[in-house]
VMD Tcl script that builds the backbone (N, CA, C; Angstrom):
set m [mol new atoms 327]
animate dup $m
set s [atomselect $m all]
$s set {name element resname resid chain x y z} {
  {N N MET 1 A -56.783 14.728 37.015}
  {CA C MET 1 A -55.635 14.297 37.487}
  {C C MET 1 A -55.472 13.838 39.434}
  {N N GLY 2 A -54.836 12.315 39.318}
  {CA C GLY 2 A -54.047 12.263 40.371}
  {C C GLY 2 A -52.921 12.840 41.094}
  {N N SER 3 A -52.785 12.295 42.590}
  {CA C SER 3 A -51.528 12.434 42.952}
  {C C SER 3 A -51.239 11.459 43.922}
  {N N ALA 4 A -49.981 11.321 44.442}
  {CA C ALA 4 A -49.995 10.071 45.824}
  {C C ALA 4 A -48.213 10.888 45.947}
  {N N VAL 5 A -48.256 9.904 47.127}
  {CA C VAL 5 A -47.139 10.525 48.027}
  {C C VAL 5 A -46.830 9.259 47.973}
  {N N ILE 6 A -44.770 9.408 48.354}
  {CA C ILE 6 A -44.946 7.633 47.939}
  {C C ILE 6 A -43.093 8.153 48.818}
  {N N GLY 7 A -43.848 7.931 49.850}
  {CA C GLY 7 A -41.940 8.699 51.055}
  {C C GLY 7 A -42.744 9.839 50.003}
  {N N ALA 8 A -41.007 10.950 50.805}
  {CA C ALA 8 A -41.218 12.759 50.456}
  {C C ALA 8 A -41.133 13.077 49.244}
  {N N LEU 9 A -41.167 11.795 48.023}
  {CA C LEU 9 A -41.977 12.926 46.388}
  {C C LEU 9 A -43.163 13.039 46.918}
  {N N ARG 10 A -43.779 13.739 45.749}
  {CA C ARG 10 A -45.019 13.944 45.581}
  {C C ARG 10 A -45.333 13.456 44.206}
  {N N VAL 11 A -45.977 12.857 43.340}
  {CA C VAL 11 A -45.745 13.075 41.684}
  {C C VAL 11 A -47.509 13.824 41.935}
  {N N ASN 12 A -47.438 14.066 40.691}
  {CA C ASN 12 A -48.780 15.072 39.871}
  {C C ASN 12 A -48.612 13.828 38.826}
  {N N LEU 13 A -49.433 13.159 38.053}
  {CA C LEU 13 A -49.761 12.516 37.152}
  {C C LEU 13 A -50.926 13.208 36.667}
  {N N GLY 14 A -50.955 13.190 34.851}
  {CA C GLY 14 A -51.990 14.771 33.891}
  {C C GLY 14 A -51.415 14.212 32.696}
  {N N LEU 15 A -52.863 14.036 32.031}
  {CA C LEU 15 A -52.322 13.118 30.092}
  {C C LEU 15 A -53.153 14.742 29.471}
  {N N ASN 16 A -52.371 14.675 28.450}
  {CA C ASN 16 A -52.916 15.728 27.837}
  {C C ASN 16 A -53.392 14.942 26.392}
  {N N SER 17 A -54.324 14.103 25.931}
  {CA C SER 17 A -53.994 14.168 25.379}
  {C C SER 17 A -53.758 14.381 23.916}
  {N N ALA 18 A -54.661 15.637 23.355}
  {CA C ALA 18 A -53.733 15.590 21.801}
  {C C ALA 18 A -51.737 16.067 21.912}
  {N N GLN 19 A -51.309 16.421 22.794}
  {CA C GLN 19 A -50.118 16.430 23.562}
  {C C GLN 19 A -49.639 15.137 22.804}
  {N N PHE 20 A -50.336 13.872 23.739}
  {CA C PHE 20 A -49.540 12.740 22.994}
  {C C PHE 20 A -49.464 11.916 21.885}
  {N N LYS 21 A -50.884 12.146 21.219}
  {CA C LYS 21 A -51.442 11.882 20.434}
  {C C LYS 21 A -50.497 12.877 19.429}
  {N N ARG 22 A -50.145 13.903 19.514}
  {CA C ARG 22 A -49.014 14.265 18.143}
  {C C ARG 22 A -47.329 13.788 18.604}
  {N N GLY 23 A -47.198 13.318 19.871}
  {CA C GLY 23 A -45.920 12.951 20.349}
  {C C GLY 23 A -45.837 11.135 20.004}
  {N N LEU 24 A -46.917 11.013 20.016}
  {CA C LEU 24 A -46.810 9.527 18.776}
  {C C LEU 24 A -46.529 9.676 17.362}
  {N N LYS 25 A -47.731 10.845 17.162}
  {CA C LYS 25 A -47.119 10.900 15.215}
  {C C LYS 25 A -45.665 11.373 15.000}
  {N N ASN 26 A -45.714 12.425 16.094}
  {CA C ASN 26 A -44.091 12.617 15.523}
  {C C ASN 26 A -43.214 11.212 15.829}
  {N N ALA 27 A -42.870 10.288 16.946}
  {CA C ALA 27 A -41.546 9.083 17.165}
  {C C ALA 27 A -43.020 8.125 15.914}
  {N N GLN 28 A -43.860 8.054 15.259}
  {CA C GLN 28 A -43.973 7.651 14.664}
  {C C GLN 28 A -43.250 7.542 12.979}
  {N N THR 29 A -43.289 9.063 12.408}
  {CA C THR 29 A -43.199 9.402 11.356}
  {C C THR 29 A -41.474 9.571 11.217}
  {N N GLY 30 A -40.738 9.845 12.699}
  {CA C GLY 30 A -39.016 9.487 12.507}
  {C C GLY 30 A -38.858 8.095 12.398}
  {N N THR 31 A -39.886 6.903 13.012}
  {CA C THR 31 A -39.318 6.169 12.686}
  {C C THR 31 A -39.107 5.599 12.042}
  {N N GLU 32 A -40.867 5.735 11.218}
  {CA C GLU 32 A -40.339 5.319 9.186}
  {C C GLU 32 A -39.381 5.903 8.755}
  {N N LYS 33 A -39.614 7.201 8.541}
  {CA C LYS 33 A -37.793 8.657 7.565}
  {C C LYS 33 A -36.787 7.702 8.688}
  {N N PHE 34 A -36.213 7.360 9.422}
  {CA C PHE 34 A -34.975 6.188 9.829}
  {C C PHE 34 A -35.473 4.548 8.714}
  {N N ALA 35 A -35.960 3.756 8.362}
  {CA C ALA 35 A -36.258 2.970 7.708}
  {C C ALA 35 A -36.316 3.222 6.935}
  {N N VAL 36 A -36.369 3.901 5.825}
  {CA C VAL 36 A -36.127 4.938 4.930}
  {C C VAL 36 A -34.499 4.847 4.520}
  {N N VAL 37 A -33.846 5.737 5.794}
  {CA C VAL 37 A -32.651 5.681 5.676}
  {C C VAL 37 A -32.041 4.222 5.464}
  {N N ALA 38 A -32.572 3.658 6.564}
  {CA C ALA 38 A -31.866 2.278 6.723}
  {C C ALA 38 A -30.919 1.575 5.436}
  {N N LYS 39 A -32.956 1.136 5.461}
  {CA C LYS 39 A -33.238 0.085 4.108}
  {C C LYS 39 A -31.731 1.247 2.260}
  {N N ARG 40 A -31.518 2.397 2.352}
  {CA C ARG 40 A -30.960 2.870 1.250}
  {C C ARG 40 A -29.575 2.312 1.779}
  {N N ALA 41 A -29.485 2.572 2.972}
  {CA C ALA 41 A -27.289 2.603 3.468}
  {C C ALA 41 A -27.292 1.033 3.830}
  {N N PHE 42 A -28.694 -0.266 3.787}
  {CA C PHE 42 A -27.885 -1.705 3.460}
  {C C PHE 42 A -27.985 -1.197 1.851}
  {N N LYS 43 A -28.988 -1.435 1.450}
  {CA C LYS 43 A -28.294 -0.936 -0.030}
  {C C LYS 43 A -26.844 -1.197 -1.054}
  {N N VAL 44 A -26.836 0.384 -0.299}
  {CA C VAL 44 A -25.416 0.721 -0.120}
  {C C VAL 44 A -24.218 -0.334 -0.354}
  {N N VAL 45 A -24.462 -1.011 0.789}
  {CA C VAL 45 A -23.127 -1.799 2.085}
  {C C VAL 45 A -23.799 -2.786 1.161}
  {N N ALA 46 A -24.706 -3.559 0.727}
  {CA C ALA 46 A -24.775 -4.566 -0.684}
  {C C ALA 46 A -23.984 -4.422 -1.637}
  {N N ILE 47 A -24.179 -3.006 -2.260}
  {CA C ILE 47 A -23.310 -2.788 -3.797}
  {C C ILE 47 A -22.108 -2.963 -3.022}
  {N N GLY 48 A -21.652 -2.104 -1.856}
  {CA C GLY 48 A -19.662 -2.189 -1.425}
  {C C GLY 48 A -19.715 -3.373 -1.879}
  {N N ALA 49 A -20.043 -4.436 -0.906}
  {CA C ALA 49 A -20.163 -5.521 -1.210}
  {C C ALA 49 A -19.060 -6.633 -2.196}
  {N N ALA 50 A -20.875 -6.071 -3.037}
  {CA C ALA 50 A -21.087 -7.414 -4.371}
  {C C ALA 50 A -19.412 -6.667 -5.307}
  {N N ALA 51 A -19.200 -4.706 -4.773}
  {CA C ALA 51 A -17.394 -4.695 -5.426}
  {C C ALA 51 A -16.721 -5.601 -4.992}
  {N N VAL 52 A -16.622 -5.582 -3.444}
  {CA C VAL 52 A -15.197 -6.242 -3.100}
  {C C VAL 52 A -15.016 -7.596 -3.384}
  {N N ALA 53 A -16.823 -8.660 -3.811}
  {CA C ALA 53 A -16.595 -9.529 -4.363}
  {C C ALA 53 A -15.775 -9.923 -5.935}
  {N N ALA 54 A -16.222 -9.047 -6.274}
  {CA C ALA 54 A -15.908 -8.643 -7.824}
  {C C ALA 54 A -14.245 -8.709 -7.795}
  {N N GLY 55 A -13.821 -7.916 -7.093}
  {CA C GLY 55 A -12.770 -7.736 -6.722}
  {C C GLY 55 A -11.624 -8.510 -6.443}
  {N N ILE 56 A -12.151 -9.239 -6.026}
  {CA C ILE 56 A -11.430 -10.806 -5.289}
  {C C ILE 56 A -11.440 -11.890 -6.230}
  {N N ALA 57 A -12.411 -11.395 -6.995}
  {CA C ALA 57 A -12.438 -12.678 -7.808}
  {C C ALA 57 A -12.417 -12.120 -9.062}
  {N N VAL 58 A -12.352 -11.333 -9.789}
  {CA C VAL 58 A -10.876 -10.769 -11.235}
  {C C VAL 58 A -9.704 -11.480 -10.236}
  {N N ALA 59 A -9.302 -10.912 -9.350}
  {CA C ALA 59 A -7.632 -11.100 -9.042}
  {C C ALA 59 A -7.472 -12.461 -8.818}
  {N N SER 60 A -8.516 -13.325 -8.070}
  {CA C SER 60 A -7.896 -14.531 -7.897}
  {C C SER 60 A -7.545 -15.394 -8.926}
  {N N LYS 61 A -8.660 -15.075 -9.773}
  {CA C LYS 61 A -8.175 -15.235 -11.938}
  {C C LYS 61 A -7.080 -15.016 -12.598}
  {N N SER 62 A -6.725 -13.889 -11.837}
  {CA C SER 62 A -5.498 -13.518 -12.861}
  {C C SER 62 A -4.131 -14.010 -11.870}
  {N N PHE 63 A -4.792 -14.550 -10.189}
  {CA C PHE 63 A -3.697 -15.355 -9.709}
  {C C PHE 63 A -2.961 -16.524 -10.138}
  {N N LEU 64 A -3.979 -16.606 -10.436}
  {CA C LEU 64 A -4.366 -18.518 -10.510}
  {C C LEU 64 A -4.012 -18.511 -12.715}
  {N N SER 65 A -4.443 -17.844 -13.035}
  {CA C SER 65 A -3.673 -17.418 -14.482}
  {C C SER 65 A -2.084 -17.101 -14.545}
  {N N ALA 66 A -1.692 -16.867 -14.524}
  {CA C ALA 66 A -0.567 -16.760 -13.890}
  {C C ALA 66 A 0.566 -17.343 -13.701}
  {N N SER 67 A -0.189 -18.736 -11.867}
  {CA C SER 67 A 0.620 -19.486 -12.336}
  {C C SER 67 A 0.544 -20.508 -12.699}
  {N N VAL 68 A -0.605 -20.996 -13.355}
  {CA C VAL 68 A -0.401 -21.859 -14.560}
  {C C VAL 68 A 0.701 -21.637 -15.702}
  {N N ALA 69 A 0.875 -20.013 -16.486}
  {CA C ALA 69 A 1.757 -19.747 -16.810}
  {C C ALA 69 A 3.166 -20.468 -16.149}
  {N N GLN 70 A 3.562 -20.137 -14.755}
  {CA C GLN 70 A 4.433 -20.138 -14.438}
  {C C GLN 70 A 4.043 -21.710 -14.368}
  {N N GLU 71 A 3.872 -22.926 -14.382}
  {CA C GLU 71 A 3.785 -24.021 -14.286}
  {C C GLU 71 A 4.101 -24.701 -15.479}
  {N N LYS 72 A 4.002 -24.155 -17.051}
  {CA C LYS 72 A 3.791 -24.375 -17.936}
  {C C LYS 72 A 5.383 -24.087 -18.354}
  {N N SER 73 A 6.139 -22.858 -18.039}
  {CA C SER 73 A 7.592 -22.435 -18.476}
  {C C SER 73 A 7.628 -23.552 -17.633}
  {N N VAL 74 A 8.140 -23.706 -16.863}
  {CA C VAL 74 A 8.627 -24.826 -15.959}
  {C C VAL 74 A 8.872 -25.695 -16.551}
  {N N LYS 75 A 8.075 -26.164 -16.865}
  {CA C LYS 75 A 7.436 -27.443 -17.862}
  {C C LYS 75 A 8.534 -28.443 -19.308}
  {N N GLN 76 A 8.192 -26.568 -19.600}
  {CA C GLN 76 A 8.790 -26.148 -21.188}
  {C C GLN 76 A 10.549 -25.739 -20.994}
  {N N LEU 77 A 10.519 -25.255 -19.511}
  {CA C LEU 77 A 11.931 -25.536 -18.964}
  {C C LEU 77 A 12.837 -26.769 -18.657}
  {N N GLU 78 A 12.673 -27.350 -18.753}
  {CA C GLU 78 A 12.067 -29.207 -17.993}
  {C C GLU 78 A 12.450 -29.584 -18.937}
  {N N ALA 79 A 11.139 -29.461 -20.172}
  {CA C ALA 79 A 12.007 -30.326 -21.867}
  {C C ALA 79 A 13.020 -29.932 -21.903}
  {N N VAL 80 A 12.976 -28.584 -22.378}
  {CA C VAL 80 A 14.704 -28.450 -22.999}
  {C C VAL 80 A 15.897 -28.741 -22.121}
  {N N LEU 81 A 15.797 -28.280 -21.256}
  {CA C LEU 81 A 17.297 -29.501 -19.876}
  {C C LEU 81 A 16.957 -30.888 -20.850}
  {N N LYS 82 A 16.085 -31.447 -20.606}
  {CA C LYS 82 A 16.059 -33.118 -20.260}
  {C C LYS 82 A 16.634 -33.593 -22.284}
  {N N SER 83 A 16.158 -32.675 -23.659}
  {CA C SER 83 A 16.183 -32.812 -24.557}
  {C C SER 83 A 17.761 -32.221 -25.236}
  {N N THR 84 A 17.902 -32.023 -24.369}
  {CA C THR 84 A 19.764 -31.411 -24.540}
  {C C THR 84 A 20.429 -31.834 -23.371}
  {N N LYS 85 A 20.501 -32.749 -22.782}
  {CA C LYS 85 A 21.110 -33.584 -21.923}
  {C C LYS 85 A 21.650 -32.743 -20.530}
  {N N GLN 86 A 21.437 -31.274 -20.035}
  {CA C GLN 86 A 21.630 -30.336 -18.955}
  {C C GLN 86 A 22.853 -29.905 -19.588}
  {N N VAL 87 A 23.132 -29.951 -21.243}
  {CA C VAL 87 A 24.095 -28.994 -21.406}
  {C C VAL 87 A 23.866 -27.265 -21.059}
  {N N ALA 88 A 23.765 -27.093 -20.474}
  {CA C ALA 88 A 23.524 -25.800 -20.219}
  {C C ALA 88 A 24.390 -26.082 -18.574}
  {N N GLY 89 A 24.566 -26.736 -18.591}
  {CA C GLY 89 A 25.012 -26.924 -16.591}
  {C C GLY 89 A 24.428 -26.606 -15.481}
  {N N LEU 90 A 22.957 -26.323 -15.522}
  {CA C LEU 90 A 22.398 -26.027 -14.678}
  {C C LEU 90 A 21.134 -26.843 -14.565}
  {N N THR 91 A 20.490 -26.880 -13.281}
  {CA C THR 91 A 19.103 -27.949 -13.216}
  {C C THR 91 A 17.753 -26.593 -12.961}
  {N N SER 92 A 16.695 -26.874 -13.881}
  {CA C SER 92 A 15.913 -26.323 -13.657}
  {C C SER 92 A 15.994 -25.521 -12.893}
  {N N LYS 93 A 15.496 -25.988 -10.763}
  {CA C LYS 93 A 15.993 -24.779 -10.620}
  {C C LYS 93 A 17.075 -23.552 -9.734}
  {N N GLU 94 A 18.128 -24.084 -10.139}
  {CA C GLU 94 A 18.927 -22.940 -10.404}
  {C C GLU 94 A 18.643 -22.311 -11.407}
  {N N LEU 95 A 17.791 -21.882 -12.303}
  {CA C LEU 95 A 18.354 -21.330 -13.879}
  {C C LEU 95 A 16.334 -20.777 -13.309}
  {N N GLN 96 A 15.095 -21.385 -12.723}
  {CA C GLN 96 A 15.002 -20.430 -11.709}
  {C C GLN 96 A 15.112 -19.409 -10.903}
  {N N LYS 97 A 15.763 -19.486 -10.267}
  {CA C LYS 97 A 16.250 -18.991 -8.807}
  {C C LYS 97 A 17.427 -17.913 -9.163}
  {N N ASN 98 A 18.309 -18.531 -9.785}
  {CA C ASN 98 A 18.422 -17.003 -10.712}
  {C C ASN 98 A 17.849 -17.008 -11.966}
  {N N GLY 99 A 18.226 -17.448 -13.476}
  {CA C GLY 99 A 17.966 -16.991 -14.735}
  {C C GLY 99 A 17.039 -16.350 -14.979}
  {N N LEU 100 A 16.466 -17.463 -14.743}
  {CA C LEU 100 A 14.540 -17.017 -15.223}
  {C C LEU 100 A 13.851 -16.223 -14.074}
  {N N SER 101 A 13.822 -15.875 -12.941}
  {CA C SER 101 A 13.435 -14.927 -12.527}
  {C C SER 101 A 13.778 -13.268 -13.299}
  {N N ASN 102 A 15.117 -12.951 -13.196}
  {CA C ASN 102 A 15.196 -12.145 -14.483}
  {C C ASN 102 A 15.030 -11.303 -15.745}
  {N N ALA 103 A 14.795 -13.248 -16.265}
  {CA C ALA 103 A 14.419 -12.805 -17.901}
  {C C ALA 103 A 12.716 -12.450 -17.165}
  {N N VAL 104 A 11.830 -13.345 -17.509}
  {CA C VAL 104 A 10.288 -13.692 -17.546}
  {C C VAL 104 A 9.864 -12.952 -16.990}
  {N N ARG 105 A 8.709 -12.216 -16.561}
  {CA C ARG 105 A 7.909 -11.089 -15.979}
  {C C ARG 105 A 7.182 -11.972 -15.873}
  {N N TYR 106 A 5.825 -12.611 -14.775}
  {CA C TYR 106 A 3.891 -12.388 -15.280}
  {C C TYR 106 A 3.645 -11.225 -14.574}
  {N N HIS 107 A 3.089 -10.800 -15.022}
  {CA C HIS 107 A 2.303 -9.238 -14.612}
  {C C HIS 107 A 0.574 -10.228 -14.105}
  {N N LEU 108 A 0.144 -9.697 -13.075}
  {CA C LEU 108 A -1.470 -9.630 -12.831}
  {C C LEU 108 A -2.572 -8.908 -12.678}
  {N N TRP 109 A -1.684 -8.287 -14.532}
  {CA C TRP 109 A -3.459 -7.293 -14.650}
  {C C TRP 109 A -3.307 -7.440 -15.531}
}
mol reanalyze $m
mol bondsrecalc $m
mol representation Tube
mol addrep $m
């Protein structure tokens, strides 16, 4: 055991190697347990992120399908208006704004 005087502070150093080894072993075991828990947590996060990405992909596909259907319907409407020489007295834009918005519904699900 050694001692030193630094200013008015006296420090006694001693080492119990059995306690030190036991403490080191406990720290190592705790670190290993933490690593296992952290690995599981990262797996859960990865699964969650994959689920979110899949949900976004499904929603995007549904939105794209609805947009394509809308565009197709507008083209059909414009073809009908052209073939009837605008007998309805309304333009495609007017029908889309006033009439078709109430008559045609597109669902994303």
